[in-house]
Each structure stands twice: as C-alpha cells, then as structure tokens.
Wavefront OBJ file of the C-alpha trace (Angstrom):
o trace
v 57.662 -12.235 79.596
v 56.428 -13.301 83.022
v 52.909 -12.070 83.681
v 50.031 -12.927 86.006
v 47.537 -12.849 83.170
v 46.294 -11.505 79.888
v 43.285 -9.257 79.644
v 41.640 -8.926 76.247
v 39.215 -6.079 75.570
v 37.195 -6.088 72.364
v 34.812 -3.641 70.763
v 32.578 -5.321 68.164
v 30.754 -3.183 65.601
v 28.078 -4.048 63.069
v 27.060 -7.254 64.871
v 23.981 -9.359 64.182
v 21.123 -7.657 66.090
v 19.226 -10.887 66.739
v 22.300 -12.565 68.209
v 22.979 -9.619 70.523
v 19.356 -9.606 71.717
v 19.196 -13.350 72.465
v 20.210 -14.399 75.957
v 20.548 -17.988 74.705
v 22.970 -17.026 71.930
v 25.023 -14.678 74.122
v 25.227 -17.295 76.885
v 26.223 -20.040 74.429
v 28.934 -17.825 72.934
v 30.589 -17.090 76.275
v 30.195 -20.562 77.757
v 31.601 -22.232 74.651
v 34.454 -19.701 74.444
v 35.398 -20.306 78.082
v 35.573 -24.071 77.582
v 37.186 -23.865 74.139
v 40.044 -21.712 75.430
v 40.937 -24.260 78.133
v 39.428 -22.578 81.182
v 37.392 -24.066 84.038
v 33.881 -22.618 84.389
v 32.784 -22.057 87.996
v 29.652 -19.903 87.613
v 27.653 -17.842 85.162
v 25.075 -15.076 85.281
v 23.253 -13.451 82.354
v 20.481 -10.861 82.400
v 18.185 -9.472 79.744
v 18.065 -5.718 79.615
v 15.738 -3.655 77.493
v 17.405 -3.833 75.085
v 20.510 -5.982 75.272
v 22.191 -8.618 77.372
v 24.816 -8.385 80.098
v 26.567 -11.479 81.312
v 29.590 -12.964 82.957
v 31.216 -16.354 83.163
v 33.410 -16.807 86.198
v 36.282 -19.178 85.519
v 38.792 -20.476 88.034
v 41.351 -18.483 86.063
v 39.275 -15.206 86.140
v 36.327 -14.198 83.884
v 34.658 -13.516 80.551
v 32.014 -10.795 80.311
v 29.851 -9.182 77.671
v 27.485 -6.243 77.286
v 25.372 -5.914 74.137
v 23.495 -3.067 72.490
v 21.477 -4.742 69.701
v 19.926 -1.447 68.607
v 23.446 -0.149 67.896
v 24.755 -3.518 66.631
v 27.558 -3.181 69.222
v 29.043 -5.515 71.841
v 31.851 -5.073 74.345
v 33.696 -8.225 75.360
v 36.179 -8.692 78.197
v 38.279 -11.837 78.664
v 40.768 -12.044 81.532
v 42.695 -15.166 82.423
v 45.769 -16.114 84.407
v 45.836 -19.563 82.775
v 49.209 -19.702 81.009
v 47.910 -21.897 78.177
v 44.546 -20.198 77.668
v 44.033 -18.858 74.160
v 42.062 -15.655 74.693
v 42.180 -14.718 71.007
v 40.687 -18.103 70.038
v 37.932 -17.478 72.609
v 37.263 -14.056 71.110
v 37.178 -15.475 67.591
v 34.596 -18.025 68.697
v 32.456 -15.254 70.224
v 32.855 -13.317 66.959
v 31.487 -16.326 65.073
v 28.292 -15.982 67.124
v 27.985 -12.172 66.919
v 29.242 -11.733 63.309
v 30.776 -8.253 63.699
v 31.613 -6.264 60.582
v 34.686 -4.965 62.406
v 36.278 -4.977 65.812
v 38.988 -3.347 67.901
v 41.056 -5.553 70.184
v 43.487 -4.670 72.970
v 45.674 -7.133 74.851
v 46.742 -6.014 78.294
v 49.501 -7.990 79.980
v 48.963 -7.679 83.729
v 51.193 -8.275 86.724
v 54.452 -7.353 85.041
v 57.145 -6.057 87.378
v 57.417 -2.866 85.309
v 53.644 -2.254 84.974
v 51.055 -2.917 82.310
v 51.910 -3.630 78.713
v 49.176 -2.901 76.191
v 49.119 -4.067 72.569
v 46.449 -3.086 70.074
v 46.172 -6.063 67.746
v 43.188 -5.022 65.629
v 41.630 -1.694 64.881
v 39.020 -0.050 62.747
v 37.986 3.477 61.955
v 36.253 5.308 64.764
v 32.559 4.347 64.832
v 30.230 6.856 63.242
v 27.921 6.626 66.242
v 28.881 5.574 69.738
v 26.302 3.692 71.831
v 26.955 6.382 74.443
v 26.656 9.348 72.067
v 23.233 10.430 73.375
v 24.598 10.454 76.952
v 27.664 12.455 75.941
v 25.588 15.086 74.166
v 23.285 15.768 77.148
l 1 2 3 4 5 6 7 8 9 10 11 12 13 14 15 16 17 18 19 20 21 22 23 24 25 26 27 28 29 30 31 32 33 34 35 36 37 38 39 40 41 42 43 44 45 46 47 48 49 50 51 52 53 54 55 56 57 58 59 60 61 62 63 64 65 66 67 68 69 70 71 72 73 74 75 76 77 78 79 80 81 82 83 84 85 86 87 88 89 90 91 92 93 94 95 96 97 98 99 100 101 102 103 104 105 106 107 108 109 110 111 112 113 114 115 116 117 118 119 120 121 122 123 124 125 126 127 128 129 130 131 132 133 134 135 136 137 138 139
C-alpha cells in the first residue's frame, strides 16, 4: 500500500490525573515518543490550561499533539507522520506509559492513497460513561 503517511488518533480514558495536569510530564511523553519512533523534532509548544495541557511537537515528518482533561481523566492524542519507518503505535504506547490509561480507542488513518482514505480501528472500548464535552452538548 503506497501512502503519504499514517495518522493515528487515540482517545485515552481513565488516565492518571497528575500526569495529565503536569506540563513537564506531558511534554516529556510527546518529546520522547517523537524521538523513540524515529522522527526528527523541529519545534515544540505546550501550554497550561485551567485545567489541562495542550501541546504539539512539530517533526520534519509532520506532528504529534495532545489535549488533556485531568478532571475527566481523559486525553486525546494525534500522531501524523509521513516517515515510512516511523512506528506510530510504539510512540502511542510510550505516551500511554506516561498517562496510564485504563482503556483507549485507536484509529489508524492511511492518507494520500489514490483511492482515498483508509481507516482501521485497532483498539476499542465501551463508550465512555461521561464525555468531557457532555456539559457542552447538554446546553
């Protein structure tokens, strides 16, 4: 399969609250994952929100990003790379080691195919009992 890149999307549930609230831990997780998976880090930017952390690591091959909701024990992780030998699942597993989710959902999206996107769900869990966006949806 000839593709321009793989895009991994992960939903992490039941994570360690302290890890998700620490900019140092979140930054370390993404920076280490980027290097571990064979990518070249060009830039990074992380911000503390109240509560949570948002951050991105720009790699020459694309990016890794994260948004955390410590109060909900939830994190969303996005890893996109066009590096043919990059192991995005290994990068995600390393991030999981830092965040310690109870469960996660993972989608692989193969991008740049001549016949369009191909999406594979490789892990799943039951629907969360409470979405971090539930209060917004119920307004």
